[in-house]
KETI-681952 format. One record per residue: residue number from 0; x, y, z of N, C-alpha, C in turn; residue in three letters. Coordinates in steps of 0.02 Angstrom, whole numbers. Atoms other than C-alpha are relative to their C-alpha. Layout:
! residues N
+-----+--------+--------+--------+--------+--------+--------+--------+--------+--------+------+
: pos :    n.x :    n.y :    n.z :   ca.x :   ca.y :   ca.z :    c.x :    c.y :    c.z : code :
+-----+--------+--------+--------+--------+--------+--------+--------+--------+--------+------+
: NUM :      X :      Y :      Z :      X :      Y :      Z :      X :      Y :      Z :  ALA :
...
+-----+--------+--------+--------+--------+--------+--------+--------+--------+--------+------+
END
This chain:
! residues 221
+-----+--------+--------+--------+--------+--------+--------+--------+--------+--------+------+
: pos :    n.x :    n.y :    n.z :   ca.x :   ca.y :   ca.z :    c.x :    c.y :    c.z : code :
+-----+--------+--------+--------+--------+--------+--------+--------+--------+--------+------+
:   0 :      0 :     70 :     48 :   1148 :   1084 :    956 :    -68 :    -30 :     -6 :  MET :
:   1 :     53 :     31 :     31 :   1041 :    980 :    885 :    -21 :    -74 :      7 :  THR :
:   2 :     -1 :     75 :     -6 :    960 :    798 :    912 :    -29 :    -32 :    -61 :  SER :
:   3 :     20 :     39 :     65 :    865 :    770 :    750 :     -2 :     18 :    -58 :  ASN :
:   4 :    -26 :    -11 :     76 :    907 :    765 :    574 :    -69 :    -20 :    -61 :  LEU :
:   5 :     63 :      8 :     55 :    797 :    781 :    416 :     49 :      8 :    -62 :  LEU :
:   6 :    -28 :      9 :     70 :    880 :    725 :    250 :    -50 :     35 :    -48 :  PHE :
:   7 :     50 :     -7 :     36 :    782 :    833 :    145 :    -13 :    -27 :    -87 :  GLY :
:   8 :      8 :     18 :     78 :    808 :    759 :    -44 :     47 :    -46 :    -22 :  SER :
:   9 :    -63 :     57 :      3 :    887 :    616 :   -121 :     69 :     31 :    -30 :  ILE :
:  10 :    -63 :    -30 :     48 :   1027 :    728 :   -196 :     31 :     30 :     69 :  GLY :
:  11 :    -38 :      3 :    -58 :   1058 :    754 :     -2 :     35 :    -68 :     15 :  VAL :
:  12 :    -16 :     50 :     -8 :   1090 :    579 :     16 :     64 :    -24 :    -43 :  LEU :
:  13 :    -46 :     31 :     54 :   1183 :    528 :   -150 :     -5 :     47 :    -67 :  VAL :
:  14 :     -4 :    -66 :     64 :   1246 :    617 :   -305 :    -19 :    -46 :    -53 :  GLU :
:  15 :     49 :     14 :     53 :   1110 :    577 :   -453 :     10 :     34 :    -52 :  THR :
:  16 :     20 :    -53 :     52 :   1118 :    727 :   -563 :     18 :    -27 :    -72 :  SER :
:  17 :    -36 :     12 :     83 :   1228 :    677 :   -708 :    -47 :    -57 :    -38 :  GLU :
:  18 :     42 :     75 :     20 :   1122 :    488 :   -707 :    -59 :     44 :    -21 :  LEU :
:  19 :     65 :    -21 :     28 :    965 :    586 :   -704 :     -5 :     39 :    -60 :  GLN :
:  20 :      2 :    -51 :     84 :   1010 :    710 :   -860 :      2 :    -45 :    -27 :  ARG :
:  21 :     -1 :     51 :     74 :   1062 :    553 :   -955 :    -60 :    -42 :      4 :  GLN :
:  22 :     64 :     15 :     11 :    898 :    476 :   -906 :    -56 :     26 :    -30 :  SER :
:  23 :     55 :    -43 :     31 :    782 :    622 :   -958 :      4 :      2 :    -70 :  PHE :
:  24 :    -40 :      9 :     69 :    893 :    625 :  -1126 :    -22 :    -50 :    -41 :  ASN :
:  25 :      5 :     40 :     15 :    853 :    453 :  -1162 :    -72 :     -9 :    -11 :  ARG :
:  26 :     82 :    -12 :     11 :    671 :    466 :  -1122 :    -19 :     36 :    -57 :  ALA :
:  27 :     28 :    -49 :     34 :    647 :    620 :  -1217 :     12 :    -44 :    -81 :  LEU :
:  28 :     -1 :     37 :     56 :    720 :    532 :  -1364 :    -42 :    -67 :    -12 :  SER :
:  29 :     35 :     62 :     15 :    627 :    366 :  -1349 :    -72 :     21 :     -6 :  MET :
:  30 :     63 :    -22 :     12 :    460 :    469 :  -1355 :      4 :     56 :    -54 :  ASN :
:  31 :    -19 :    -46 :     46 :    517 :    578 :  -1502 :      8 :     73 :      5 :  GLY :
:  32 :      4 :    -92 :     12 :    542 :    760 :  -1439 :     70 :      7 :     -3 :  VAL :
:  33 :    -75 :    -28 :     34 :    692 :    834 :  -1515 :     23 :     34 :     55 :  ASP :
:  34 :    -36 :    -29 :    -47 :    780 :    890 :  -1349 :     47 :    -17 :     17 :  TRP :
:  35 :    -64 :     19 :    -42 :    945 :    872 :  -1276 :     32 :     53 :     60 :  HIS :
:  36 :    -18 :    -51 :    -49 :    975 :    944 :  -1113 :     65 :    -14 :     32 :  TRP :
:  37 :    -69 :     -6 :    -31 :   1167 :    981 :  -1082 :      3 :     12 :     73 :  ASN :
:  38 :     -8 :     -4 :    -55 :   1237 :   1002 :   -918 :    -20 :     74 :     27 :  ILE :
:  39 :     -9 :    -76 :      0 :   1226 :   1186 :   -921 :    -80 :      4 :     -2 :  GLY :
:  40 :     65 :    -12 :      2 :   1030 :   1176 :   -957 :    -29 :    -29 :     47 :  THR :
:  41 :     26 :     34 :    -43 :    995 :   1047 :   -844 :     22 :     41 :     76 :  TYR :
:  42 :    -29 :    -41 :    -55 :   1096 :   1145 :   -703 :    -42 :     55 :     15 :  CYS :
:  43 :     41 :    -55 :      5 :    978 :   1287 :   -747 :    -75 :    -33 :      6 :  ASP :
:  44 :     78 :     36 :    -10 :    818 :   1170 :   -741 :     -8 :    -21 :     83 :  LEU :
:  45 :     -2 :     24 :    -64 :    867 :   1110 :   -566 :    -11 :     72 :     64 :  LEU :
:  46 :     19 :    -35 :    -41 :    833 :   1271 :   -487 :    -67 :      6 :     11 :  LYS :
:  47 :     67 :     30 :    -27 :    653 :   1206 :   -473 :    -14 :    -53 :     23 :  LYS :
:  48 :     15 :     80 :      3 :    591 :   1045 :   -403 :    -39 :    -42 :    -52 :  PRO :
:  49 :     56 :     23 :     24 :    501 :    914 :   -480 :      7 :     -2 :    -82 :  GLY :
:  50 :    -12 :      2 :     88 :    533 :    827 :   -654 :    -53 :      5 :    -45 :  GLY :
:  51 :     44 :    -12 :     39 :    367 :    835 :   -718 :    -14 :     62 :    -11 :  LYS :
:  52 :     26 :    -88 :     17 :    351 :   1020 :   -701 :     48 :     20 :    -21 :  LYS :
:  53 :    -58 :    -19 :     42 :    528 :   1034 :   -783 :    -25 :     -2 :    -69 :  ARG :
:  54 :      6 :     14 :     68 :    473 :    954 :   -930 :    -71 :     52 :    -23 :  LEU :
:  55 :     55 :    -52 :     31 :    308 :   1069 :   -949 :     25 :     59 :      1 :  LEU :
:  56 :    -27 :    -78 :     -9 :    390 :   1236 :   -895 :     52 :      5 :    -61 :  GLU :
:  57 :    -44 :     -9 :     59 :    533 :   1199 :  -1034 :    -33 :    -15 :    -48 :  TYR :
:  58 :     35 :     -4 :     68 :    409 :   1156 :  -1164 :    -63 :     61 :    -14 :  SER :
:  59 :     42 :    -42 :      0 :    305 :   1303 :  -1121 :    -67 :    -29 :      3 :  LYS :
:  60 :     76 :     25 :      9 :    154 :   1199 :  -1094 :    -32 :    -22 :    -52 :  ASN :
:  61 :     44 :     21 :     86 :    128 :   1129 :  -1280 :     12 :    -67 :     23 :  GLU :
:  62 :      2 :     72 :    -11 :    185 :    947 :  -1200 :    -65 :    -24 :     27 :  LEU :
:  63 :     66 :     23 :    -10 :     12 :    850 :  -1183 :     30 :    -22 :     92 :  SER :
:  64 :      6 :     17 :    -57 :      1 :    792 :   -991 :     22 :    -69 :    -13 :  THR :
:  65 :    -21 :     73 :      8 :      8 :    608 :  -1061 :     52 :     -7 :    -31 :  GLU :
:  66 :    -71 :     24 :     17 :    176 :    625 :  -1139 :     40 :     26 :     49 :  LEU :
:  67 :    -58 :    -14 :    -56 :    256 :    729 :   -987 :    -11 :    -81 :     44 :  VAL :
:  68 :      8 :     38 :    -52 :    172 :    575 :   -881 :     67 :    -67 :    -30 :  GLU :
:  69 :    -19 :     68 :     16 :    249 :    428 :  -1011 :     80 :     36 :     17 :  GLN :
:  70 :    -79 :    -31 :    -15 :    413 :    541 :  -1022 :     27 :    -27 :     62 :  ILE :
:  71 :    -39 :     14 :    -93 :    446 :    543 :   -832 :    -11 :    -75 :     16 :  HIS :
:  72 :      0 :     67 :     -1 :    387 :    348 :   -840 :     64 :    -33 :    -21 :  LYS :
:  73 :    -48 :     48 :     18 :    518 :    299 :   -955 :     80 :     27 :     36 :  ASP :
:  74 :    -56 :    -17 :    -40 :    643 :    403 :   -861 :     10 :    -15 :     57 :  LYS :
:  75 :    -22 :     38 :    -89 :    640 :    309 :   -702 :      2 :    -68 :    -10 :  GLN :
:  76 :    -36 :     63 :     17 :    644 :    139 :   -791 :     92 :     11 :    -18 :  VAL :
:  77 :    -83 :    -13 :     33 :    811 :    199 :   -886 :     50 :     20 :     77 :  VAL :
:  78 :    -31 :     -5 :    -54 :    871 :    278 :   -715 :     12 :    -57 :     38 :  PHE :
:  79 :    -21 :     66 :    -46 :    843 :    108 :   -621 :     60 :    -40 :    -46 :  GLU :
:  80 :    -17 :     34 :     40 :    932 :     37 :   -766 :    104 :     31 :     13 :  GLU :
:  81 :    -62 :    -19 :     -2 :   1081 :    146 :   -751 :     34 :     -1 :     98 :  LEU :
:  82 :    -16 :    -15 :    -76 :   1081 :    140 :   -547 :     17 :    -83 :     17 :  LEU :
:  83 :     -4 :     73 :    -39 :   1119 :    -60 :   -555 :     72 :    -13 :     13 :  GLU :
:  84 :    -68 :      7 :    -16 :   1289 :    -29 :   -533 :     20 :     27 :     87 :  ILE :
:  85 :      8 :    -26 :    -72 :   1251 :     48 :   -351 :     28 :     51 :     11 :  GLY :
:  86 :    -38 :    -59 :    -29 :   1309 :    195 :   -268 :     13 :     17 :     60 :  LEU :
:  87 :    -22 :      8 :    -95 :   1383 :    258 :   -100 :    -32 :     78 :     -3 :  LYS :
:  88 :     40 :    -72 :    -23 :   1302 :    398 :      1 :     53 :     62 :     -7 :  PRO :
:  89 :    -33 :    -53 :      7 :   1371 :    574 :    -10 :     37 :     13 :     78 :  ARG :
:  90 :    -47 :    -15 :    -57 :   1518 :    617 :    126 :    -45 :     30 :     67 :  VAL :
:  91 :     31 :     -2 :    -52 :   1443 :    628 :    293 :    -61 :    -30 :     37 :  GLY :
:  92 :     73 :     -4 :     -4 :   1290 :    579 :    273 :    -24 :    -60 :     61 :  CYS :
:  93 :      1 :     39 :    -38 :   1302 :    399 :    348 :     29 :     -6 :     72 :  LEU :
:  94 :    -23 :    -24 :    -61 :   1412 :    467 :    506 :    -61 :     52 :     31 :  GLU :
:  95 :     60 :    -43 :    -43 :   1262 :    588 :    539 :    -56 :    -46 :     18 :  ALA :
:  96 :     81 :     45 :    -11 :   1126 :    459 :    528 :     16 :    -47 :     61 :  PHE :
:  97 :    -27 :     19 :    -49 :   1232 :    354 :    641 :     -9 :     38 :     71 :  LYS :
:  98 :      1 :    -42 :    -73 :   1262 :    488 :    777 :    -65 :     13 :     25 :  LYS :
:  99 :     83 :    -22 :    -41 :   1078 :    552 :    780 :    -33 :    -59 :     20 :  CYS :
: 100 :     29 :     40 :    -17 :   1020 :    379 :    806 :     37 :    -20 :     70 :  LYS :
: 101 :    -47 :     12 :    -76 :   1161 :    337 :    944 :    -25 :     49 :     42 :  ASP :
: 102 :     17 :    -43 :    -30 :   1102 :    486 :   1025 :    -76 :      7 :     17 :  ASN :
: 103 :     72 :    -15 :     17 :    923 :    447 :   1026 :    -53 :     49 :    -44 :  GLY :
: 104 :     54 :    -54 :     34 :    863 :    561 :    896 :    -39 :    -35 :    -50 :  GLY :
: 105 :     38 :     -3 :     54 :    744 :    560 :    757 :     33 :     -4 :    -72 :  LYS :
: 106 :    -33 :    -38 :     76 :    802 :    555 :    564 :    -66 :    -36 :    -53 :  VAL :
: 107 :     58 :      7 :     68 :    675 :    584 :    417 :     47 :     15 :    -46 :  GLY :
: 108 :    -17 :     -6 :     68 :    696 :    571 :    239 :    -43 :     27 :    -45 :  PHE :
: 109 :     63 :    -21 :     18 :    589 :    698 :    183 :     -3 :     41 :    -72 :  VAL :
: 110 :     -1 :    -27 :     67 :    574 :    715 :     -3 :    -72 :    -16 :    -36 :  THR :
: 111 :     72 :     10 :     44 :    417 :    737 :   -124 :      6 :    -28 :    -61 :  THR :
: 112 :      4 :     34 :     64 :    474 :    636 :   -268 :    -31 :    -63 :      3 :  THR :
: 113 :     56 :     64 :     10 :    387 :    473 :   -324 :     21 :    -49 :     48 :  THR :
: 114 :    -29 :     52 :    -36 :    381 :    320 :   -223 :     56 :    -56 :    -38 :  PRO :
: 115 :    -27 :     44 :     49 :    437 :    228 :   -378 :     77 :     25 :      6 :  TYR :
: 116 :    -88 :    -20 :    -11 :    616 :    350 :   -377 :     21 :    -19 :     62 :  THR :
: 117 :    -23 :     22 :    -62 :    619 :    310 :   -182 :     39 :    -70 :     -7 :  ILE :
: 118 :     -6 :     70 :     10 :    617 :    128 :   -219 :     70 :     -6 :    -39 :  GLU :
: 119 :    -55 :      4 :     31 :    763 :    141 :   -345 :     59 :      0 :     46 :  ILE :
: 120 :    -61 :    -16 :    -45 :    871 :    228 :   -225 :     13 :    -42 :     70 :  ILE :
: 121 :    -25 :     45 :    -58 :    845 :    109 :    -79 :     32 :    -41 :    -29 :  LYS :
: 122 :    -39 :     63 :     29 :    901 :    -21 :   -197 :     70 :     21 :    -12 :  LYS :
: 123 :    -63 :    -17 :     24 :   1035 :     57 :   -263 :     51 :     22 :     58 :  SER :
: 124 :    -30 :    -11 :    -65 :   1093 :    113 :    -83 :     16 :    -44 :     57 :  LEU :
: 125 :     19 :     53 :    -71 :   1055 :    -45 :     20 :     61 :    -41 :     16 :  SER :
: 126 :    -66 :     22 :    -20 :   1227 :    -86 :     42 :     23 :     40 :     55 :  LYS :
: 127 :    -14 :    -56 :    -15 :   1249 :     54 :    128 :    -43 :     30 :     65 :  HIS :
: 128 :     54 :    -28 :    -38 :   1091 :    108 :    207 :    -37 :    -36 :      3 :  ILE :
: 129 :     67 :     22 :    -22 :    951 :     24 :    305 :    -63 :     51 :     16 :  ASN :
: 130 :     72 :    -38 :     12 :    791 :    112 :    248 :    -35 :      6 :     53 :  PHE :
: 131 :     45 :     -5 :    -60 :    691 :     46 :    395 :     18 :     32 :     65 :  GLU :
: 132 :    -39 :    -15 :    -58 :    813 :    134 :    522 :    -32 :     76 :      2 :  ASN :
: 133 :     32 :    -52 :      5 :    712 :    282 :    434 :    -51 :     29 :     72 :  PHE :
: 134 :     75 :     19 :    -48 :    583 :    348 :    577 :    -39 :     42 :    -50 :  ASP :
: 135 :     64 :    -30 :     63 :    475 :    440 :    413 :     48 :      5 :    -67 :  ILE :
: 136 :    -20 :     -8 :     87 :    503 :    427 :    235 :    -53 :     36 :    -40 :  ILE :
: 137 :     57 :    -39 :     50 :    397 :    543 :    126 :     14 :    -10 :    -80 :  THR :
: 138 :    -10 :      3 :     79 :    352 :    556 :    -51 :    -58 :     50 :    -27 :  SER :
: 139 :     46 :    -45 :     30 :    245 :    648 :   -170 :    -82 :    -17 :     10 :  CYS :
: 140 :     45 :     -9 :    -35 :    104 :    565 :    -99 :    -21 :      6 :     63 :  GLU :
: 141 :      6 :    -15 :    -75 :    113 :    605 :     63 :    -41 :     54 :     28 :  THR :
: 142 :     24 :    -56 :      5 :     55 :    787 :     48 :    -36 :     27 :    -46 :  VAL :
: 143 :     16 :    -20 :     64 :    -43 :    886 :    -83 :     49 :     54 :    -25 :  SER :
: 144 :    -46 :    -64 :     34 :     84 :   1026 :   -103 :     89 :    -21 :     -2 :  GLN :
: 145 :    -80 :     23 :    -12 :    262 :    953 :   -156 :     52 :     53 :     20 :  PRO :
: 146 :    -44 :    -41 :    -22 :    411 :   1051 :   -120 :    -14 :     54 :    -84 :  LYS :
: 147 :    -32 :    -51 :    -50 :    450 :   1213 :   -151 :    -43 :     10 :     54 :  PRO :
: 148 :     40 :      8 :    -55 :    293 :   1213 :    -29 :     27 :    -19 :     67 :  SER :
: 149 :    -11 :     10 :    -70 :    339 :   1191 :    155 :    -42 :    -44 :     38 :  SER :
: 150 :     56 :     45 :    -50 :    182 :   1067 :    201 :     53 :    -39 :     13 :  GLU :
: 151 :    -29 :     60 :    -18 :    293 :    921 :    184 :     36 :     -1 :     73 :  ILE :
: 152 :    -45 :     12 :    -75 :    414 :    971 :    333 :    -49 :     27 :     51 :  TYR :
: 153 :     39 :      4 :    -57 :    275 :   1036 :    429 :    -44 :    -66 :      4 :  LYS :
: 154 :     33 :     43 :      6 :    184 :    881 :    409 :     48 :    -62 :     38 :  TYR :
: 155 :    -29 :     34 :    -44 :    339 :    785 :    476 :     20 :     18 :     71 :  VAL :
: 156 :    -26 :    -16 :    -78 :    383 :    894 :    618 :    -78 :    -14 :     26 :  LEU :
: 157 :     45 :     17 :    -38 :    193 :    856 :    662 :     -4 :    -66 :     12 :  SER :
: 158 :     14 :     52 :    -16 :    200 :    665 :    636 :     58 :    -27 :     42 :  GLN :
: 159 :    -45 :     28 :    -45 :    359 :    633 :    736 :     -8 :     46 :     71 :  LEU :
: 160 :     -9 :    -27 :    -66 :    313 :    761 :    867 :     64 :     24 :     25 :  LYS :
: 161 :    -62 :    -38 :     -7 :    485 :    854 :    848 :     -5 :     68 :      6 :  LEU :
: 162 :    -24 :    -84 :    -35 :    538 :   1036 :    923 :     46 :     16 :    -50 :  ASP :
: 163 :    -33 :    -15 :     67 :    596 :   1124 :    756 :     64 :     41 :     30 :  ALA :
: 164 :    -65 :    -24 :    -33 :    719 :   1197 :    882 :     65 :    -48 :     20 :  GLU :
: 165 :    -50 :     62 :      1 :    806 :   1035 :    902 :      1 :    -52 :    -50 :  GLN :
: 166 :     -9 :     27 :     61 :    805 :    990 :    731 :     26 :     24 :    -39 :  THR :
: 167 :    -34 :    -29 :     44 :    909 :   1013 :    588 :    -28 :    -37 :    -79 :  ILE :
: 168 :     29 :     40 :     68 :    850 :    985 :    396 :     83 :     13 :    -65 :  ALA :
: 169 :    -79 :    -12 :     54 :   1000 :    977 :    244 :    -53 :    -18 :    -50 :  ILE :
: 170 :     24 :     -3 :     73 :    946 :   1018 :     74 :     77 :     13 :    -45 :  GLU :
: 171 :    -61 :     -1 :     52 :   1047 :   1007 :    -83 :    -28 :     70 :    -32 :  ASP :
: 172 :     10 :    -56 :     43 :    967 :   1167 :   -168 :    -37 :     50 :     35 :  THR :
: 173 :     14 :    -59 :    -39 :    914 :   1349 :   -113 :    -77 :     -1 :     -4 :  LYS :
: 174 :     69 :      2 :     -9 :    738 :   1318 :   -153 :    -40 :    -41 :     37 :  VAL :
: 175 :     29 :     49 :    -54 :    691 :   1168 :    -49 :     56 :     25 :     57 :  ASN :
: 176 :    -35 :    -22 :    -57 :    813 :   1250 :     82 :    -44 :     49 :     36 :  GLN :
: 177 :     34 :    -34 :    -36 :    692 :   1383 :    102 :    -70 :    -14 :     -4 :  LYS :
: 178 :     45 :     30 :    -33 :    555 :   1272 :    115 :     -6 :    -26 :     49 :  ALA :
: 179 :    -18 :     25 :    -77 :    621 :   1192 :    259 :    -10 :     63 :     50 :  ALA :
: 180 :     -6 :    -65 :    -52 :    658 :   1370 :    344 :    -73 :     24 :     10 :  ILE :
: 181 :     50 :    -13 :    -25 :    495 :   1421 :    322 :    -58 :    -31 :     22 :  GLU :
: 182 :     33 :     44 :    -43 :    410 :   1279 :    416 :     48 :     -3 :     77 :  SER :
: 183 :    -16 :    -28 :    -77 :    522 :   1347 :    560 :     65 :    -35 :     32 :  GLY :
: 184 :    -55 :     46 :     -7 :    685 :   1229 :    541 :     58 :     51 :     -1 :  LEU :
: 185 :    -56 :    -15 :     18 :    859 :   1277 :    536 :     18 :    -40 :    -57 :  ALA :
: 186 :    -25 :     27 :     56 :    924 :   1215 :    360 :     52 :      4 :    -37 :  CYS :
: 187 :    -59 :     -5 :     39 :   1086 :   1186 :    299 :     10 :    -13 :    -75 :  TYR :
: 188 :    -22 :     -3 :     86 :   1141 :   1202 :    107 :     67 :    -31 :     -3 :  LEU :
: 189 :    -27 :     58 :     37 :   1221 :   1034 :     44 :      8 :     -1 :    -76 :  TYR :
: 190 :     30 :      8 :     82 :   1214 :   1063 :   -144 :     63 :    -54 :    -38 :  PRO :
: 191 :    -29 :     67 :     45 :   1261 :    922 :   -262 :     41 :     35 :    -61 :  GLY :
: 192 :    -53 :     -4 :     50 :   1384 :    932 :   -411 :    -47 :     57 :    -43 :  GLU :
: 193 :     31 :    -52 :     57 :   1243 :   1039 :   -520 :    -39 :     42 :     25 :  TYR :
: 194 :     55 :    -56 :    -44 :   1158 :   1151 :   -377 :     29 :     54 :    -17 :  SER :
: 195 :    -25 :    -66 :     30 :   1153 :   1318 :   -430 :     10 :     44 :     84 :  ASN :
: 196 :     -4 :    -25 :    -71 :   1232 :   1435 :   -277 :     26 :     62 :    -17 :  PHE :
: 197 :    -52 :    -48 :      5 :   1307 :   1605 :   -268 :     52 :      4 :     33 :  ASP :
: 198 :    -72 :    -10 :    -60 :   1458 :   1673 :   -181 :    -23 :      9 :     59 :  TYR :
: 199 :     25 :     -4 :    -55 :   1365 :   1738 :    -58 :    -13 :    -45 :     53 :  ASP :
: 200 :     20 :     58 :    -44 :   1303 :   1580 :     -1 :     51 :    -42 :     15 :  ASP :
: 201 :    -71 :     32 :    -19 :   1474 :   1496 :     19 :      8 :     26 :     60 :  ILE :
: 202 :    -23 :    -51 :    -48 :   1502 :   1633 :    150 :    -53 :    -22 :     68 :  ASN :
: 203 :     52 :     15 :    -54 :   1337 :   1580 :    250 :      0 :    -45 :     32 :  ASP :
: 204 :    -31 :     48 :    -53 :   1361 :   1494 :    414 :    -43 :    -59 :    -16 :  ALA :
: 205 :     50 :     68 :     -1 :   1230 :   1362 :    351 :     28 :    -19 :    -73 :  LYS :
: 206 :    -16 :     30 :     56 :   1330 :   1313 :    194 :     40 :    -53 :      0 :  PHE :
: 207 :    -47 :     70 :    -12 :   1406 :   1138 :    190 :     48 :      6 :    -58 :  ILE :
: 208 :    -15 :     19 :     62 :   1540 :   1140 :     87 :     46 :    -64 :     10 :  SER :
: 209 :    -44 :     69 :     -8 :   1621 :    974 :    152 :    -56 :    -40 :     63 :  ASP :
: 210 :     58 :     43 :    -36 :   1503 :    837 :    221 :     21 :    -25 :     64 :  GLY :
: 211 :    -43 :     -4 :    -58 :   1630 :    808 :    351 :    -51 :     32 :     79 :  ASN :
: 212 :     12 :    -45 :    -41 :   1548 :    951 :    437 :    -89 :    -35 :     38 :  MET :
: 213 :     66 :     36 :    -17 :   1371 :    857 :    459 :    -15 :    -22 :     59 :  ILE :
: 214 :    -12 :     46 :    -80 :   1400 :    735 :    611 :      7 :     73 :     55 :  PRO :
: 215 :    -45 :    -46 :    -31 :   1482 :    899 :    688 :    -69 :     31 :     37 :  LYS :
: 216 :     61 :    -42 :    -14 :   1306 :    985 :    692 :    -30 :    -33 :     55 :  LEU :
: 217 :     37 :     42 :    -45 :   1225 :    859 :    806 :     22 :      3 :     64 :  LEU :
: 218 :    -18 :     -4 :    -71 :   1213 :    843 :    991 :     56 :    -38 :     17 :  LEU :
: 219 :    -33 :     37 :    -27 :   1346 :    774 :   1081 :    -28 :    -36 :     74 :  HIS :
: 220 :      1 :     48 :    -54 :   1327 :    639 :   1215 :     24 :    -40 :     45 :  LYS :
+-----+--------+--------+--------+--------+--------+--------+--------+--------+--------+------+
END
């Protein structure tokens, strides 16, 4: 069993995919870009992490860096507006967090999204999670290479002086799961509503179909 827990992405803690999709579409319209990402398109885009990267790749690098930056900035503003209603954590996350801390383990939020987006999520989940209880929270400013590089996981293991064999990570996409595994961690896939995965993934021992499984992965004391 394991002692420490690393939540690997915003999508592990909370389901925001549809709100993110709506935010991108509004931001694109605000900037005169005649695209509309339907659910199928957005699911395909989620195969790779990074909103700015998605914009560049979808445009085949035809959008300027300045326009991509502005679209992404506007998207974050719209996203914040949509989150004003507040959100609830995904099933199993609060229970796993509490169990890990009660057992003396360390808990990390290992994301490479922007600090602005992290603050939005903190505000939206403030009724449910005290983010000061995390032992570490990372962002795109923490390391030079964002996911799918494994650099952020190696950084967290080093900073918290964690034994990878006594630590598990939870990710919501296969590409980010691979990043955790490459750092030496056991990583479980807890896919969100718009995540891409195969039938074979469902039968994998490290596939989480029910969030109530997560606390059971942690050490009992």
